C-alpha positions as CSV (number, residue, x, y, z in Angstrom):
1,M,31.3,-45.0,109.1
2,A,34.3,-42.6,108.9
3,N,34.0,-41.5,112.2
4,D,32.5,-43.8,114.7
5,T,32.7,-41.0,117.8
6,I,30.6,-38.5,116.5
7,T,27.9,-37.5,113.8
8,M,26.1,-34.7,112.1
9,Y,23.7,-34.9,114.5
10,D,26.6,-34.3,117.3
11,Y,27.7,-31.4,115.8
12,I,23.9,-29.9,115.8
13,L,23.9,-30.5,119.2
14,E,26.5,-28.3,119.7
15,E,24.9,-25.5,118.1
16,K,23.5,-23.8,121.3
17,N,26.8,-23.5,123.1
18,V,28.9,-22.1,120.3
19,L,26.3,-19.9,119.4
20,A,25.9,-19.0,123.3
21,D,29.5,-18.7,123.4
22,S,30.2,-16.4,120.1
23,I,27.5,-14.0,121.5
24,E,29.3,-13.8,125.0
25,K,32.4,-13.0,122.9
26,V,31.3,-10.4,121.1
27,R,33.8,-7.7,122.1
28,E,36.8,-10.1,122.3
29,I,35.9,-11.3,118.4
30,W,35.0,-7.8,116.9
31,A,35.6,-4.7,119.1
32,E,39.2,-4.0,117.8
33,V,38.8,-4.1,114.1
34,A,35.3,-2.5,114.3
35,E,36.9,0.5,116.3
36,I,39.3,0.7,113.5
37,L,37.0,0.1,110.7
38,S,34.9,2.8,112.5
39,S,37.6,6.0,111.7
40,R,37.7,4.7,108.0
41,T,35.1,6.0,105.2
42,I,33.0,3.1,103.8
43,D,30.4,3.5,101.8
44,E,30.1,-0.5,100.9
45,I,30.2,-4.1,102.6
46,I,30.8,-7.3,100.7
47,I,30.4,-10.4,102.5
48,C,32.0,-13.1,99.9
49,G,32.1,-16.5,100.4
50,S,31.1,-20.1,98.7
51,G,28.1,-22.5,99.7
52,T,27.5,-22.1,103.6
53,S,29.4,-18.9,103.9
54,Y,27.6,-17.1,101.1
55,H,24.4,-18.1,102.3
56,A,25.4,-16.6,105.8
57,G,26.0,-13.7,104.1
58,F,22.9,-13.3,102.2
59,S,20.8,-13.9,105.6
60,T,22.3,-11.3,107.2
61,R,23.2,-8.6,104.8
62,T,19.5,-7.1,105.4
63,F,20.4,-6.8,109.4
64,I,24.3,-4.9,108.9
65,E,22.7,-2.6,106.3
66,E,19.8,-1.4,108.7
67,V,22.2,-1.1,112.2
68,T,25.3,0.5,110.0
69,G,23.2,2.4,107.5
70,I,25.7,1.0,105.3
71,R,24.9,-0.5,101.7
72,T,25.6,-4.5,102.0
73,R,25.5,-7.2,99.2
74,A,26.3,-10.6,99.5
75,E,28.3,-11.7,96.4
76,Y,29.9,-15.5,95.4
77,P,33.7,-15.5,95.0
78,S,33.9,-16.1,91.4
79,I,31.5,-13.4,90.5
80,F,33.2,-10.9,92.1
81,V,36.8,-11.9,90.9
82,D,35.3,-12.3,87.0
83,Q,32.8,-10.1,86.5
84,Q,32.8,-7.1,89.4
85,K,34.5,-4.3,87.3
86,I,33.5,-1.2,89.3
87,Y,33.6,-0.7,93.0
88,S,34.3,1.8,95.5
89,K,37.8,2.2,97.3
90,N,35.8,2.5,100.2
91,T,34.3,-0.5,100.2
92,L,34.9,-3.1,103.1
93,F,35.0,-6.7,101.9
94,L,34.8,-9.9,104.4
95,G,36.0,-12.7,103.1
96,V,34.4,-15.6,104.6
97,S,35.2,-19.6,104.5
98,Q,35.2,-21.7,107.8
99,G,38.4,-24.1,106.3
100,G,39.8,-20.9,105.5
101,N,41.3,-22.6,102.2
102,S,38.4,-22.1,99.2
103,I,41.0,-20.9,96.1
104,S,37.7,-18.9,94.8
105,T,37.5,-17.2,98.1
106,M,41.3,-16.5,98.5
107,Q,41.1,-15.3,94.9
108,A,38.1,-13.0,95.6
109,V,40.0,-11.6,98.5
110,K,43.4,-11.4,96.9
111,K,41.7,-9.5,94.3
112,A,39.9,-7.0,96.9
113,K,43.5,-6.3,98.1
114,E,44.8,-5.5,95.4
115,G,41.9,-3.3,94.5
116,G,42.6,-1.0,97.7
117,L,39.4,-2.2,99.3
118,I,39.5,-2.9,103.2
119,T,39.9,-6.5,103.8
120,V,38.5,-8.8,106.6
121,G,39.4,-12.3,106.8
122,I,37.1,-14.9,108.5
123,S,37.7,-18.3,109.3
124,E,37.8,-21.0,111.7
125,N,41.3,-22.2,110.6
126,T,44.0,-20.3,112.5
127,E,46.3,-20.9,109.4
128,A,43.6,-20.2,106.9
129,R,44.9,-19.2,103.3
130,I,42.2,-16.0,103.4
131,F,44.2,-14.7,105.9
132,E,47.4,-13.7,103.1
133,F,45.6,-11.3,102.0
134,S,43.3,-9.8,104.5
135,D,43.8,-6.4,106.4
136,Y,42.1,-8.2,109.2
137,K,41.9,-11.5,110.3
138,V,38.7,-12.7,112.7
139,L,38.1,-15.9,114.2
140,M,35.1,-18.1,114.5
141,N,35.0,-20.4,117.4
142,C,33.2,-23.1,116.4
143,G,36.0,-26.0,115.9
144,S,36.5,-28.1,112.8
145,E,33.6,-30.2,111.3
146,L,34.7,-33.5,109.9
147,S,31.2,-34.2,108.1
148,V,31.2,-32.9,104.6
149,A,28.2,-30.9,105.1
150,K,28.7,-28.2,107.9
151,T,26.1,-27.5,110.0
152,K,27.5,-25.5,113.5
153,G,29.6,-24.0,111.0
154,Y,26.8,-22.1,109.4
155,I,25.4,-21.4,113.1
156,V,28.3,-19.3,113.8
157,S,28.9,-18.0,110.3
158,L,25.5,-16.1,110.9
159,A,26.6,-15.3,114.4
160,I,29.7,-13.7,113.8
161,L,28.4,-11.5,111.1
162,F,25.0,-10.6,113.1
163,L,27.3,-9.6,115.7
164,F,29.8,-7.7,113.5
165,G,26.6,-5.5,112.2
166,M,25.8,-4.8,116.2
167,E,29.5,-3.9,117.3
168,Y,30.7,-1.8,114.1
169,A,27.4,0.0,114.3
170,R,28.1,0.6,118.0
171,A,31.4,1.8,117.4
172,L,30.0,4.0,114.4
173,G,27.8,5.9,116.9
174,K,24.9,4.7,115.0
175,L,23.5,1.8,117.6
176,D,23.2,2.8,121.1
177,A,23.9,1.0,124.1
178,S,20.4,0.5,125.0
179,G,19.6,-1.3,121.7
180,Y,23.1,-2.9,121.4
181,H,22.1,-4.7,124.3
182,S,18.6,-5.5,123.2
183,Y,20.0,-7.4,120.3
184,K,22.2,-9.4,122.6
185,E,19.2,-10.7,124.7
186,D,17.3,-11.2,121.0
187,L,20.4,-13.4,120.1
188,R,20.6,-14.9,124.0
189,E,17.1,-15.9,123.4
190,T,17.3,-17.4,120.6
191,A,20.4,-19.4,121.2
192,A,18.2,-20.5,124.8
193,N,15.1,-21.7,122.5
194,Y,18.0,-24.3,120.4
195,D,17.2,-27.1,123.1
196,Q,13.3,-27.6,122.4
197,I,13.8,-26.8,118.5
198,I,16.1,-29.8,118.6
199,K,13.6,-31.8,120.3
200,R,10.9,-30.8,118.6
201,G,12.5,-31.3,115.0
202,T,13.9,-34.3,115.6
203,E,10.7,-35.9,116.5
204,W,9.7,-34.4,112.9
205,V,12.2,-36.1,111.2
206,Q,11.2,-39.4,112.5
207,C,7.8,-39.1,111.5
208,I,8.5,-38.3,108.3
209,S,11.5,-40.7,108.0
210,A,9.5,-43.1,106.2
211,E,7.8,-41.0,103.7
212,L,10.7,-38.9,102.6
213,L,12.9,-41.7,102.3
214,K,11.0,-42.8,99.2
215,A,11.7,-39.3,97.7
216,R,14.5,-38.3,95.1
217,R,13.0,-35.0,94.0
218,I,12.6,-32.2,96.9
219,V,12.1,-28.5,96.2
220,V,12.5,-26.2,99.2
221,L,10.9,-23.0,99.2
222,G,10.9,-20.0,101.3
223,Y,11.1,-15.8,101.2
224,E,12.9,-12.7,102.9
225,N,15.9,-13.5,104.8
226,N,15.0,-17.3,104.8
227,Y,15.5,-17.5,101.6
228,A,19.2,-17.9,102.4
229,T,17.5,-20.5,104.3
230,T,15.9,-22.2,101.7
231,L,19.1,-22.2,99.8
232,E,21.2,-23.6,102.8
233,G,18.9,-25.9,103.5
234,A,19.0,-27.2,100.0
235,L,22.2,-27.5,99.9
236,K,22.4,-29.4,103.3
237,L,20.2,-32.0,101.9
238,L,22.2,-32.4,98.4
239,E,25.5,-32.9,100.2
240,C,24.4,-35.7,102.5
241,M,21.4,-37.3,100.7
242,R,22.5,-37.0,97.1
243,F,19.8,-36.8,94.7
244,G,18.1,-34.1,93.0
245,V,17.2,-30.9,95.7
246,Y,16.4,-27.7,94.7
247,G,15.6,-24.1,96.8
248,Y,13.6,-21.0,95.5
249,E,12.2,-18.2,96.5
250,I,8.2,-18.7,96.8
251,E,7.3,-16.2,94.0
252,E,9.8,-17.1,91.6
253,F,8.7,-20.6,92.1
254,C,5.3,-19.3,90.7
255,H,7.2,-17.8,87.3
256,G,7.7,-21.5,86.1
257,I,9.0,-23.6,88.5
258,Y,5.1,-25.0,89.8
259,N,5.3,-26.9,86.3
260,S,7.9,-29.2,87.2
261,I,6.2,-30.4,90.2
262,N,4.4,-34.1,89.9
263,D,3.0,-36.2,92.8
264,K,6.5,-37.8,93.4
265,T,7.7,-34.6,94.5
266,H,8.4,-33.5,98.3
267,L,8.2,-29.9,99.2
268,I,9.5,-28.2,102.2
269,Y,8.2,-24.9,102.9
270,I,10.0,-22.3,105.4
271,A,7.4,-20.2,106.3
272,P,8.1,-17.6,108.9
273,P,6.2,-14.3,109.8
274,G,6.9,-12.1,107.1
275,N,4.8,-10.5,104.2
276,R,5.1,-13.3,102.5
277,Q,3.9,-15.7,104.7
278,E,0.6,-15.6,103.8
279,R,1.6,-17.2,99.9
280,I,1.9,-20.3,102.1
281,P,-0.9,-21.4,102.3
282,V,-2.5,-20.3,98.6
283,I,0.5,-22.4,97.4
284,C,-0.2,-25.2,99.3
285,N,-3.2,-25.5,98.2
286,L,-3.1,-25.3,94.6
287,T,0.1,-28.0,95.0
288,Q,-1.7,-30.4,96.8
289,Q,-3.6,-31.2,94.1
290,T,-0.5,-32.4,92.1
291,T,1.3,-33.8,95.4
292,A,0.8,-35.0,98.9
293,H,4.2,-34.5,100.0
294,Q,4.0,-31.2,101.4
295,Y,5.8,-30.3,105.0
296,V,5.5,-27.0,106.1
297,I,8.0,-25.4,109.2
298,F,6.5,-22.5,110.9
299,N,5.5,-21.6,114.4
300,E,1.9,-19.5,113.7
301,M,0.5,-19.2,110.5
302,E,-3.1,-17.5,110.0
303,G,-5.6,-19.2,107.7
304,Y,-3.1,-22.5,107.9
305,H,-4.4,-25.7,109.5
306,A,-1.0,-28.1,110.3
307,S,-1.1,-31.6,109.3
308,E,0.5,-34.5,111.1
309,K,3.7,-33.8,108.3
310,D,4.2,-30.3,109.3
311,C,6.8,-29.3,112.0
312,Q,5.2,-26.8,114.0
313,I,7.5,-25.4,116.7
314,Q,7.5,-22.1,119.2
315,F,10.7,-20.2,117.4
316,V,11.6,-16.8,118.6
317,D,11.4,-15.7,115.4
318,H,12.8,-12.7,115.7
319,K,12.6,-10.1,112.7
320,Y,16.7,-10.8,111.5
321,F,17.3,-13.5,113.9
322,N,15.2,-16.3,113.1
323,V,17.5,-17.6,110.4
324,L,19.3,-19.2,112.8
325,E,16.4,-21.3,113.9
326,Y,14.5,-22.2,110.7
327,I,17.6,-23.7,109.3
328,I,17.5,-26.4,112.3
329,P,14.6,-29.4,111.2
330,I,16.5,-29.6,107.5
331,Q,19.9,-29.7,109.1
332,I,17.8,-32.4,111.6
333,I,16.8,-34.3,108.0
334,A,20.1,-34.2,106.9
335,S,21.9,-35.7,109.6
336,K,19.8,-38.6,110.2
337,L,18.3,-39.7,106.8
338,P,21.3,-40.2,104.6
339,Y,22.7,-43.5,106.9
340,K,19.1,-44.9,106.0
341,L,19.7,-44.5,102.5
342,G,23.6,-46.4,102.8
343,I,25.3,-43.2,102.5
344,D,28.1,-41.7,105.2
345,P,27.8,-37.9,105.2
346,F,31.3,-37.7,106.5
347,L,32.8,-39.3,103.1
348,A,32.5,-37.0,100.2
349,S,31.3,-38.8,97.3
350,D,34.2,-38.1,95.6
351,T,37.5,-37.9,98.1
352,K,39.6,-36.4,96.0
353,F,37.5,-34.0,94.3
354,H,39.1,-30.5,95.4
355,Q,42.3,-31.9,94.6
356,K,41.3,-33.0,91.2
357,A,39.2,-29.7,90.4
358,G,41.9,-27.2,92.1
359,S,39.0,-25.7,94.5
360,K,40.5,-26.5,98.1
């Protein structure tokens, strides 16, 4: 191993504490910035980042829009730089980069700054290059991660953005004290549930590991806010297991992707409560005619009978905050199985890739 004192799984074990710490420090993290922003006219919020940071933005945008009443969207940095031509000067631009040195995110923040947008840089790194073009700087409190794939960094990115929404909505007068504290308690309850999620998720991974180790193609399916969990889960598995893993929204899967399924395909379903949950039993029943390798991550689901391959966990299942829960079992797969494949997830397949590609 590149580091014989800590593993990805150790970072997952830290997630409860870093999430709880962020919740308790919300005023310290966001109050001053939110108060300043509340005096400005803002009609759109853009959350911009690559990979894990983009997924965090996609996961939280609906909540931020709900509590602030301001149109919110997630954007990839290169798309914003190359294709975003028209935007309001009253746009708040949140540039998210855990390491802080993503060149594409830095370029996006620079373009936003030069275009007159209000820019906020969010990073774990106090010397982040994105801060060079940020009107305001916000530090995550998760500490660095040595592994290629980020786990606790994703959880803190989600938390920071959820907490931004709460603090900004309160500063705007759109979220009263009761609503604010209610959301805060929901987040605390979610964090307190991590111990049993990790315990049950680890047992599940141990149960399916022999079968999953034979996989060379995995498809992850989800919906609504947890579509971003689907993308993040696929990314974690790709980064660590290093073969074909793909993430799709459940209805998009039905529009052509199903044709690519065969008896060697492994399907992981992320199935939280929601309007699309009723589709899971339907799709499972159809695809089981082609592949027996199916795994469903869920809490409760009417009309579905769990198999020994499924991951049934008592999630808190908050409407918005359950994205903080459903990613954990997939993170555990990514932290445990690579070693059995002879892969060290602390080592990139090409340790000089970013230098050669000019991406960091």
